[in-house]
N, C-alpha and C positions, 0 to 999 in steps of 0.2 A: 264467589262471595268473599273468599279470603283475599283475593287481589284487591277488591274494593275496600275491604277493611284495612289492608296493609297500605294502600294508597292514602286513605284517610289519615292513618297514623303518621305517614311520612309528611303529609301537608300540615298536620297539627304540629309535629315536631319542628318543621322548618319555620312555621309561623312563630312558635315560641323562641326559636333561636334568633330570628330576626328582631323580635320585640326586645329580647335581652341584649342583643348587640346594639340596638338603637338607644336603649337606656344607658348602657356603658359609654357609648359615644356622647350622649348628652352630658354625663357626669364629667367625662374628659374635657368637653368644651368649656364647661363652667370652671373647672380647675385650671385650665390653661388661661382663661380670661382673668381669673383672680391672680394667677402667677404673673401674667403680663402687666397687670395693674401694679403689683409690687415692684416689678422690674422698672417700670416707668418711674415710679417714686424714687427708687434707688439711683436711677440715672440723673434725675432732677437734683437730688441731694449731692451727687458726685459733682455735677456742674456748679452748684452753689459753693461747695467746698473748694473746688479748684479756683473759682472766681475770687472767693474770699482770700485764699492763700496767695494768689497772684497780687491782689490788692494790698494786703497787709505786709507780706514778707518781701515782695519785690518792689513795692511802692509804685505800682502801675496806676494809670488813671483809669477811671470807670469805663470810658469808651474803648480804650486800647485792650483792656482785659476782655470785654465783651466781644470785641472784633476777633481777638485771638481764639476764643472759644468757639465762635461761629465758623471761623476758617477751619479749625480742627474738625468740627462736626461735618462741614461740607466735604473735606478730604476723606473722612471715614465713610460718609455716605457715597461718595464718588467711587471709592475702591469697591465697596460692597455692590453697588450697581453694576460696575464693570464686570465683577466676578459673576453676578447673576445673569448678565446678558451673554456672557461667553461660556456659560455652563451648558454643555451638550449632553445628549443621552449617553448613558453608560452602557457597557457591553451587555449587561443582563437585560436592559430595556431593549436594546437592538435585537438580541436574540429572541426575546419574548414577542416582539413585533414580527419577526420572521416566522416564528412558529404559528402565530395567529394567522398570518397570510397563507401559510401552507395549509393549515386546517380549513381555512375559508375556501381555498381553491378545491380541496378534496370534497368539501361539502357541496360546492357548486357542481363539480363534476358528477357526484353521486346523485344529486337532486335533478340534474338536467336530463339524464337518461330516462327516468320514469315519466318526466313531463313530455319528452319527445315521443315516447311510447304511447302515452295517453292521447296525444294529438293525432298520431298515426291511426290509432284504433278509432277515434272519432271520424276521421276521414274515411276509413274503411267502412264503418257503419252507415255513413251517409250514402255511399255508392251501393 
């Protein structure tokens, strides 16, 4: 009876923990979305300010100023994309994968012997 009650408490506690974790994650997602909105607005204003400064102080034409800003954006995007494509797994990720594989092998080896034993027992029973 105690084991059943304890298991019920464990299940309830885990359900509560998961609900609170989901709520915290939802709040984080909303806050990140709002922060990204402000970041986009700040970047747009920075582009407008740079365009205005190049137009007024340097006397550039509208098309050349826009072209310079576009090329600058493409260079930054290209560098970020190159870094993202060449970013490999870190040492901790590699070690975690190895630990997972070792644990999986141990689980398979542990689970395979009882299955073999059950099949042998079934064959013996039939005869």
